C-alpha positions as CSV (number, residue, x, y, z in Angstrom):
1,M,79.8,-101.6,132.2
2,V,80.7,-100.8,136.1
3,N,80.1,-103.2,138.7
4,P,80.2,-101.0,142.0
5,G,83.1,-102.1,144.2
6,Y,84.2,-104.9,141.9
7,G,86.2,-103.4,139.2
8,V,85.7,-102.0,135.9
9,F,84.5,-104.7,132.8
10,F,84.4,-104.0,129.4
11,V,83.6,-106.1,126.2
12,S,86.2,-106.5,123.6
13,D,85.7,-106.8,120.1
14,S,85.9,-110.5,120.4
15,G,82.6,-110.2,122.6
16,Y,83.9,-111.9,125.8
17,T,84.1,-109.7,129.1
18,Q,87.3,-108.9,131.1
19,N,87.8,-107.8,134.7
20,M,90.0,-104.6,134.9
21,A,91.5,-103.0,138.1
22,Y,89.6,-105.5,140.7
23,E,90.6,-104.7,144.2
24,V,89.5,-106.4,147.3
25,T,87.3,-104.8,149.8
26,A,89.8,-104.4,152.5
27,T,91.7,-102.2,149.9
28,R,88.7,-100.6,148.2
29,R,87.5,-99.5,151.9
30,R,90.8,-98.6,153.5
31,P,90.2,-95.5,155.6
32,K,91.2,-92.1,154.4
33,I,90.6,-89.9,157.0
34,F,90.7,-90.2,160.9
35,D,86.9,-90.3,161.3
36,E,86.7,-93.5,159.0
37,L,88.8,-95.5,161.6
38,A,86.3,-97.8,163.2
39,G,86.6,-98.6,166.8
40,Q,89.7,-96.4,167.8
41,D,88.1,-93.2,169.2
42,F,91.0,-92.7,171.8
43,V,93.5,-92.9,169.1
44,V,91.6,-90.7,166.7
45,A,91.0,-88.0,169.2
46,T,94.5,-87.5,170.3
47,L,95.8,-87.4,166.9
48,K,93.5,-84.8,165.8
49,N,94.2,-82.8,169.0
50,S,97.8,-83.0,168.4
51,L,97.6,-82.0,164.7
52,E,95.1,-79.2,165.4
53,Q,97.6,-77.9,168.1
54,G,100.6,-78.2,166.3
55,H,102.0,-80.7,168.7
56,I,103.9,-83.2,166.4
57,A,105.8,-85.6,168.1
58,H,108.9,-87.2,165.9
59,A,108.3,-90.7,166.7
60,Y,105.1,-92.8,167.0
61,L,104.4,-96.6,168.4
62,F,101.1,-97.9,167.4
63,S,100.3,-101.4,168.7
64,G,97.3,-103.8,168.4
65,P,95.9,-106.8,167.0
66,R,96.2,-107.4,163.3
67,G,93.7,-105.7,160.9
68,C,92.6,-103.1,163.6
69,G,93.8,-99.9,161.5
70,K,97.6,-99.5,162.6
71,T,98.9,-99.0,159.0
72,S,95.9,-97.1,157.8
73,A,96.3,-94.5,160.8
74,A,100.0,-94.2,159.9
75,R,99.3,-93.3,156.3
76,I,96.1,-90.8,157.3
77,L,98.8,-89.4,159.6
78,A,101.3,-89.1,157.0
79,R,98.8,-87.2,154.7
80,S,97.7,-85.1,157.4
81,L,101.3,-83.9,157.7
82,N,102.0,-83.3,154.3
83,C,98.6,-82.0,153.1
84,E,99.0,-78.7,151.1
85,G,96.4,-77.1,153.9
86,G,98.3,-78.7,156.8
87,P,99.2,-80.2,159.1
88,T,95.6,-80.5,159.6
89,A,93.3,-83.3,161.1
90,T,91.4,-83.5,157.9
91,P,93.4,-84.1,154.9
92,C,91.7,-82.6,151.9
93,G,92.6,-85.8,149.7
94,V,92.4,-83.7,146.2
95,C,95.7,-82.1,146.3
96,P,98.7,-83.6,144.6
97,T,100.6,-84.6,147.7
98,C,97.4,-86.4,149.2
99,Q,96.8,-88.0,145.9
100,E,100.3,-89.2,145.5
101,I,100.4,-90.6,149.2
102,S,97.2,-92.4,148.3
103,R,98.9,-94.2,145.3
104,G,101.8,-94.9,147.3
105,A,104.1,-92.8,144.8
106,S,105.3,-89.9,147.0
107,L,108.7,-89.7,147.6
108,D,108.5,-88.4,151.0
109,I,106.5,-91.4,152.6
110,I,108.8,-94.4,153.0
111,E,107.1,-97.8,154.0
112,I,109.5,-100.5,155.2
113,D,108.8,-103.7,156.1
114,G,110.3,-104.6,159.5
115,A,110.0,-108.4,158.9
116,S,112.3,-108.1,155.8
117,N,114.8,-105.4,156.5
118,T,115.9,-106.8,160.1
119,G,119.7,-106.1,159.9
120,V,121.6,-103.4,161.1
121,N,122.8,-102.4,157.6
122,D,119.2,-101.6,156.9
123,V,118.9,-99.0,159.9
124,R,122.1,-97.4,158.7
125,Q,120.7,-96.9,155.2
126,I,117.8,-94.8,157.0
127,K,120.5,-93.0,159.1
128,D,122.1,-91.7,155.7
129,E,118.6,-90.8,154.3
130,V,117.4,-88.6,157.2
131,L,120.1,-86.4,156.4
132,F,118.5,-85.2,153.3
133,P,115.2,-82.9,153.4
134,P,111.9,-84.0,151.9
135,H,111.4,-83.8,148.2
136,S,108.3,-81.9,147.9
137,G,106.3,-82.3,151.0
138,R,106.6,-80.6,154.6
139,Y,107.9,-84.0,156.3
140,K,109.5,-87.2,155.6
141,V,107.8,-89.9,157.3
142,Y,109.2,-93.3,157.6
143,I,106.4,-96.0,158.3
144,I,108.1,-99.2,159.6
145,D,105.5,-102.0,160.0
146,E,106.0,-105.0,162.2
147,V,109.1,-103.1,163.9
148,H,109.3,-106.1,166.6
149,M,110.9,-107.9,164.0
150,L,114.1,-105.9,163.8
151,S,117.0,-107.3,165.6
152,N,118.9,-106.1,168.7
153,S,121.5,-104.4,167.0
154,A,119.3,-102.8,164.4
155,F,117.4,-101.3,167.5
156,N,120.3,-100.0,169.0
157,A,121.5,-98.4,165.7
158,L,118.3,-96.7,165.7
159,L,118.1,-95.3,169.1
160,K,120.2,-92.0,168.6
161,T,118.1,-91.1,165.2
162,I,114.7,-91.4,166.6
163,E,115.6,-89.5,170.0
164,E,117.2,-86.5,168.1
165,P,115.9,-86.6,164.5
166,P,116.0,-83.6,162.1
167,P,113.0,-81.5,162.4
168,Y,111.3,-82.8,159.3
169,I,111.7,-86.3,160.1
170,V,108.7,-88.4,161.7
171,F,108.8,-92.2,162.4
172,I,106.0,-94.2,162.8
173,F,106.1,-97.7,164.1
174,A,103.6,-100.1,164.0
175,T,103.8,-103.6,165.6
176,T,101.4,-106.4,166.7
177,E,103.6,-107.5,169.6
178,L,104.3,-104.8,171.9
179,H,106.3,-106.7,174.5
180,K,108.9,-107.5,171.9
181,V,110.0,-103.9,171.4
182,P,112.8,-102.7,173.7
183,A,112.1,-100.3,176.4
184,T,114.5,-97.8,175.1
185,I,112.5,-97.4,171.7
186,K,109.2,-97.1,173.7
187,S,110.4,-94.4,175.8
188,R,111.2,-92.4,172.9
189,C,107.8,-92.7,171.2
190,Q,104.3,-91.7,171.8
191,Q,102.4,-94.9,172.2
192,F,98.8,-95.6,170.7
193,A,97.5,-98.9,171.8
194,F,95.0,-100.0,169.2
195,R,91.8,-102.2,170.4
196,L,89.7,-105.0,168.7
197,I,86.8,-103.5,166.8
198,P,83.3,-104.7,168.5
199,I,81.3,-107.3,166.4
200,E,78.1,-105.1,166.4
201,M,80.4,-102.4,164.6
202,I,82.0,-104.7,162.1
203,A,78.5,-106.1,161.4
204,S,77.3,-102.6,160.7
205,I,80.3,-101.8,158.4
206,L,79.4,-104.9,156.3
207,K,75.9,-104.0,155.9
208,A,77.1,-100.4,154.7
209,T,79.2,-102.4,152.3
210,C,76.6,-104.4,151.1
211,R,74.5,-101.4,150.2
212,E,77.6,-100.0,148.6
213,T,78.0,-102.9,146.2
214,H,74.3,-103.8,146.0
215,I,74.5,-107.2,147.6
216,Q,71.8,-108.6,149.6
217,A,72.7,-110.2,152.6
218,E,70.9,-111.6,155.8
219,D,71.9,-110.1,159.2
220,E,72.5,-113.5,160.7
221,A,75.1,-113.9,157.9
222,L,77.0,-110.9,158.4
223,F,76.8,-111.1,162.2
224,W,78.7,-114.7,161.6
225,I,81.1,-113.0,159.4
226,A,81.7,-110.3,162.1
227,K,81.9,-113.1,164.7
228,E,84.5,-115.2,163.2
229,S,86.8,-112.0,162.2
230,T,87.5,-111.9,166.0
231,G,87.5,-107.9,165.9
232,S,89.8,-107.6,162.9
233,L,88.0,-105.3,160.3
234,R,90.6,-106.7,157.5
235,D,89.8,-110.4,158.4
236,A,85.8,-109.6,157.9
237,Y,86.5,-108.2,154.5
238,T,88.7,-111.1,153.7
239,L,85.8,-113.6,154.7
240,F,83.1,-111.3,153.1
241,D,85.0,-111.2,149.8
242,Q,85.0,-115.3,150.0
243,V,81.2,-115.4,150.9
244,V,80.4,-113.0,147.9
245,A,82.1,-115.2,145.6
246,F,79.8,-118.0,146.1
247,S,76.5,-116.3,147.4
248,D,75.6,-115.2,143.9
249,G,74.6,-111.6,145.1
250,Y,72.7,-113.0,148.0
251,I,74.4,-113.9,151.3
252,R,72.6,-116.4,153.4
253,S,73.4,-118.1,156.6
254,A,72.2,-121.5,155.2
255,L,74.5,-121.2,152.2
256,I,77.4,-120.4,154.2
257,R,77.1,-123.5,156.5
258,E,76.6,-125.8,153.4
259,K,79.6,-124.3,151.6
260,L,81.8,-123.9,154.6
261,G,80.8,-127.2,156.7
262,L,79.5,-125.1,159.4
263,V,77.0,-126.4,162.2
264,G,73.8,-124.3,162.6
265,L,71.9,-123.3,165.7
266,D,69.0,-125.2,164.6
267,T,71.1,-128.4,164.5
268,L,72.7,-127.8,167.9
269,N,69.4,-127.2,169.7
270,A,67.9,-130.7,168.1
271,L,71.0,-132.3,169.4
272,A,70.9,-130.4,172.9
273,E,67.2,-131.6,173.2
274,A,67.8,-135.1,172.3
275,C,70.5,-135.3,175.1
276,V,68.2,-133.5,177.6
277,E,65.6,-136.2,176.8
278,N,68.0,-139.1,177.0
279,D,67.5,-140.0,173.5
280,S,71.1,-141.1,172.4
281,T,69.6,-142.6,169.2
282,Q,68.4,-139.3,168.0
283,A,71.7,-137.7,169.2
284,F,73.8,-139.9,167.0
285,T,71.6,-139.5,164.2
286,V,72.2,-135.9,164.2
287,I,75.9,-136.5,164.6
288,D,75.8,-138.6,161.7
289,D,73.9,-136.3,159.5
290,M,76.7,-133.7,160.1
291,I,79.5,-135.8,159.4
292,Q,77.9,-136.9,156.1
293,A,77.3,-133.1,155.2
294,G,80.9,-132.5,155.5
295,V,81.3,-130.8,158.9
296,A,84.7,-131.6,160.3
297,I,84.6,-133.2,163.7
298,E,86.8,-130.5,165.2
299,Q,84.6,-127.7,164.1
300,F,81.5,-129.6,165.5
301,I,83.0,-130.0,169.0
302,T,83.9,-126.2,168.8
303,D,80.5,-125.1,167.9
304,L,79.0,-127.6,170.4
305,A,81.2,-126.3,173.2
306,G,80.4,-122.9,171.9
307,Y,76.8,-123.8,172.5
308,Y,76.8,-124.7,175.9
309,H,78.9,-121.9,177.0
310,S,76.3,-119.5,175.5
311,L,73.8,-121.7,177.7
312,L,76.1,-121.0,180.7
313,L,76.2,-117.4,180.3
314,I,72.3,-117.0,179.8
315,K,71.9,-118.8,183.1
316,A,74.1,-116.0,184.5
317,G,71.8,-113.3,183.0
318,I,74.0,-112.5,179.9
319,T,71.8,-111.5,176.9
320,R,74.4,-109.6,174.7
321,E,74.4,-111.2,171.2
322,S,78.2,-110.5,170.8
323,L,78.8,-113.0,173.7
324,L,76.3,-115.4,173.1
325,D,76.5,-115.4,168.9
326,Y,72.8,-115.4,168.5
327,S,69.8,-113.9,170.2
328,P,68.8,-115.3,173.9
329,D,65.4,-116.6,172.6
330,R,66.6,-118.7,169.6
331,F,68.2,-121.1,172.0
332,S,65.9,-124.0,173.1
333,P,64.0,-123.3,176.3
334,K,63.8,-126.9,176.8
335,V,67.6,-127.1,177.5
336,L,67.6,-124.5,179.6
337,E,65.0,-125.7,181.8
338,G,66.5,-129.0,181.8
339,L,70.0,-128.4,182.9
340,N,71.2,-126.4,185.9
341,K,74.4,-124.4,186.1
342,L,76.6,-127.1,187.5
343,Q,75.7,-129.6,184.7
344,L,76.3,-126.9,182.1
345,E,79.7,-126.3,183.6
346,H,80.4,-130.0,183.6
347,A,79.1,-130.6,179.8
348,L,81.4,-127.7,178.9
349,E,84.2,-129.4,180.6
350,L,83.8,-132.6,179.0
351,L,83.8,-130.9,175.3
352,L,87.1,-128.9,176.2
353,T,88.6,-131.9,177.6
354,L,87.5,-133.6,174.4
355,Y,89.0,-131.0,172.0
356,R,92.2,-131.4,173.8
357,D,92.6,-135.1,173.7
358,I,90.9,-135.5,170.1
359,R,94.2,-134.8,168.3
360,Y,95.7,-137.9,169.9
361,S,92.9,-140.2,169.2
362,I,92.8,-143.1,166.9
363,A,88.9,-142.5,166.3
364,P,87.7,-139.0,166.8
365,R,84.3,-139.8,165.9
366,F,84.3,-142.6,168.6
367,E,85.5,-140.0,171.1
368,L,82.6,-137.3,170.3
369,E,80.0,-140.1,170.3
370,T,81.2,-141.4,173.8
371,V,80.9,-137.7,175.2
372,V,77.8,-136.9,173.4
373,S,76.3,-140.4,175.0
374,K,77.5,-139.0,178.6
375,L,75.8,-135.7,177.6
376,C,72.5,-137.7,177.2
377,W,72.3,-138.9,180.9
378,L,73.8,-135.4,182.1
379,G,70.3,-134.6,183.6
380,Q,71.0,-137.5,186.1
381,W,74.3,-136.4,187.1
382,I,74.8,-134.6,190.5
383,S,78.0,-133.1,191.6
384,P,79.3,-134.4,195.0
385,L,79.4,-130.9,196.2
386,E,75.6,-130.9,195.5
387,L,74.9,-134.1,197.0
388,R,76.8,-132.9,200.2
389,A,74.8,-129.7,200.4
390,A,71.6,-132.3,200.0
391,I,72.6,-134.2,202.7
392,V,73.1,-131.2,204.9
393,E,69.8,-130.1,204.1
394,A,68.4,-133.6,205.0
395,Q,69.9,-133.1,208.5
396,A,68.1,-130.1,209.1
397,A,64.7,-131.3,207.9
398,L,65.1,-134.5,210.1
399,G,66.2,-132.6,213.2
400,F,69.0,-134.8,213.8
401,P,72.4,-133.2,214.5
402,G,74.3,-136.4,214.0
403,A,72.2,-137.8,211.1
404,S,74.9,-137.6,208.4
405,G,76.8,-140.5,210.0
406,I,73.3,-142.3,210.4
407,L,72.6,-141.6,206.6
408,G,75.7,-143.8,205.4
409,G,78.3,-141.0,206.3
410,S,79.8,-138.8,203.8
411,S,83.0,-140.2,204.0
412,A,81.6,-143.9,203.6
413,V,79.5,-142.8,200.2
414,T,80.5,-139.5,199.0
415,G,84.4,-139.6,200.3
416,M,83.9,-136.1,202.2
417,E,84.0,-135.5,205.7
418,A,80.6,-135.9,207.6
419,P,79.5,-132.1,208.5
420,G,79.0,-131.5,212.4
421,A,75.8,-130.6,214.3
422,L,73.7,-127.9,213.0
423,P,74.3,-124.6,215.1
424,D,71.7,-123.5,217.6
425,A,69.3,-120.8,216.2
426,S,68.1,-119.4,219.2
427,I,71.4,-118.8,221.1
428,P,73.5,-116.0,219.6
429,S,76.8,-117.2,218.3
430,S,80.1,-115.5,216.7
431,P,79.8,-115.7,212.9
432,P,80.5,-118.8,211.6
433,V,83.8,-119.8,210.0
434,Q,83.6,-119.9,206.3
435,E,84.3,-123.6,205.4
436,K,86.6,-124.5,202.7
437,L,84.8,-127.0,200.7
438,P,86.7,-130.1,199.7
439,Q,87.5,-130.8,196.0
440,E,84.9,-133.3,194.3
441,P,86.0,-136.8,194.7
442,S,86.5,-139.3,192.1
443,R,84.7,-142.3,193.9
444,R,81.8,-143.9,192.4
445,F,78.3,-144.8,193.9
446,S,77.7,-148.7,193.7
447,S,74.0,-149.9,193.5
448,S,74.2,-151.1,197.2
449,Q,75.6,-148.0,198.7
450,A,73.0,-146.1,196.9
451,A,70.2,-148.4,198.2
452,S,71.7,-148.6,201.8
453,L,71.6,-144.7,201.7
454,T,68.1,-144.4,200.4
455,E,66.6,-147.1,202.9
456,N,68.4,-145.3,205.9
457,F,67.1,-142.1,204.7
458,D,63.4,-143.6,204.4
459,R,63.6,-145.1,207.9
460,L,64.7,-141.8,209.4
461,M,61.7,-140.0,207.5
462,A,59.3,-142.5,208.8
463,A,60.7,-142.3,212.3
464,K,60.3,-138.4,212.1
465,A,56.8,-138.8,210.8
466,S,55.5,-141.0,213.6
467,G,57.3,-139.2,216.4
468,T,59.3,-142.1,217.7
469,P,63.0,-142.7,217.5
470,P,64.4,-145.0,214.9
471,Q,64.8,-148.6,216.5
472,D,68.3,-149.4,215.3
473,F,70.0,-146.2,215.6
474,A,71.6,-144.7,218.8
475,K,70.0,-141.5,220.2
476,P,71.0,-138.3,219.0
477,P,73.7,-136.6,221.3
478,A,72.6,-134.5,224.2
479,P,72.7,-130.7,223.5
480,V,75.6,-128.7,224.8
481,Y,74.9,-125.5,226.5
482,N,77.0,-122.5,227.3
483,A,79.3,-122.7,230.4
484,G,77.3,-122.3,233.6
485,E,74.2,-123.7,232.2
486,P,72.7,-127.3,233.0
487,S,73.2,-130.1,230.6
488,G,70.1,-131.9,229.3
489,S,69.3,-135.1,227.5
490,I,66.5,-136.1,225.5
491,P,63.6,-137.4,227.5
492,E,61.8,-140.6,227.1
493,T,59.1,-138.8,225.4
494,G,61.6,-138.1,222.3
495,I,61.0,-134.2,222.7
496,Q,64.4,-132.2,222.3
497,D,65.2,-129.1,224.2
498,P,63.6,-126.2,221.9
499,R,67.0,-124.7,221.4
500,I,68.2,-127.7,219.5
501,G,65.9,-126.9,216.5
502,G,64.1,-130.1,216.2
503,S,61.5,-132.6,218.0
504,I,61.1,-136.2,217.1
505,A,57.6,-136.3,218.8
506,G,54.8,-133.9,218.1
507,D,51.4,-133.5,217.0
508,S,50.6,-135.5,214.3
509,A,47.6,-133.4,213.5
510,A,49.9,-130.3,213.3
511,R,52.3,-132.0,210.9
512,Q,49.5,-132.9,208.5
513,R,48.6,-129.0,208.6
514,G,52.4,-128.4,207.5
515,S,53.6,-127.0,210.9
516,P,57.2,-126.3,211.1
517,D,58.0,-129.4,212.9
518,S,57.1,-131.6,209.7
519,P,60.0,-132.4,207.4
520,Q,60.2,-129.8,204.7
521,L,62.9,-130.9,202.2
522,A,64.5,-128.7,199.3
523,P,64.0,-129.2,195.9
524,Q,67.5,-130.3,195.6
525,V,67.2,-132.9,198.5
526,E,64.0,-134.4,196.4
527,R,66.0,-134.5,193.4
528,V,69.0,-136.2,194.9
529,L,66.6,-138.7,196.6
530,Q,64.9,-139.6,193.4
531,V,68.1,-140.4,191.9
532,F,68.9,-142.8,194.7
533,R,65.7,-144.5,194.4
534,G,65.7,-144.8,190.9
535,T,69.2,-144.9,189.3
536,V,72.9,-145.4,190.2
537,V,74.8,-142.0,190.8
538,R,77.8,-142.1,188.4
539,E,80.7,-140.0,188.0
540,M,81.1,-138.5,184.4
């Protein structure tokens, strides 16, 4: 009986079944014509046009990542050149020459492994062989794979041959490291850069392979295989064969996670939600369950970092599944709402640092649990730059140009220089110079510093609401006018010059109605003050 795509089976007289002529998927589905090359539209179009116009070069250089079709394209080109109906862009595949090339039995197609034939003597043998015309075909084609492995002496010996070969000789070089090929070789070849194959295209090819072999598969499972192949179709076929071996005819994502020790999106959502809710007990339970299930700590960190990276991309408006690994609607809305962009960036930074440090740790699990504990109070973490912006916003709401020093001083608490007075909105001025933001300091906030900042801010807010200057603070500095204008000071009534943009005294009824004079704080400021009043701001 025949199992499509997986060899020919027969039952012997003794009654047992044997597997004959099994071919792996990568070999069985190797492209036979140019149109079957996936993801290489430019290469295919250029080679087909050259063949149709009869513009055949004497040397080609194919470069690109592994498993993207370089060797396959070289064999198709050799078949196109020697087909009985050729040179043609569409070799027939049925003539004796095409069949010999497909079986690897053609004497006119010589494939050489550059990694094992690196010496100058091997190249000298090629120089002697090119003097003889092809045996039965139209061209004698030399396909040298991994050509960058040749020695400098071998490259030098090959220069003259590939520059002026006999008219029936064609060289096709393939390499994954183009930068190692000498410029003298590149200048004598037509260069074609092969690209990584898109994940969506690999997934569709795997789906077609499943239909051909009568295998059922979940779309999510095939998408995971395509993602893990990182743009290499050969890697995708190899992983596909491995998954088929333990899937019993039905490829499921849950089975893949169980057999290969992977972390699913549901588990990552549960862990991230526990962290957003500051539930360290549940977070540690999820970690323990994953480790007990056989998930490697390095793999767990990689998947968790990829999860937060996907959340950061969603915050930036990215919705492509190939970048997010999953559909955007499958990520937890609670996590997306609970963390802002700065917090996601900090979480990703923590995990990337953890992955770099884990190799030197005596207890990788402890390192992981420590970072997850930090992620549990990530919602309370405030970047020093975010704090600085909140203080500037508070100055504007209070109407005190020098309020940054009154609030405790950026340099005293945050380690930053105090921002200056706000510009006069009513007087035209030149465009402001873009201020270079300082780097985030490494200082920590103590409880006394946070309490002092909160107390001072609350007193200023009370003074603002009552219309009287604060008792313990100096008066704000007098406004500075342009040259030729009289300078003024704040009257005893507490009313500032309108051009300063603020007023301490005012109509309390108007404030209750929500007049522009009443202090309106941005949500960012309110969040900072809430943290000051309830917790100690900590550096992670």
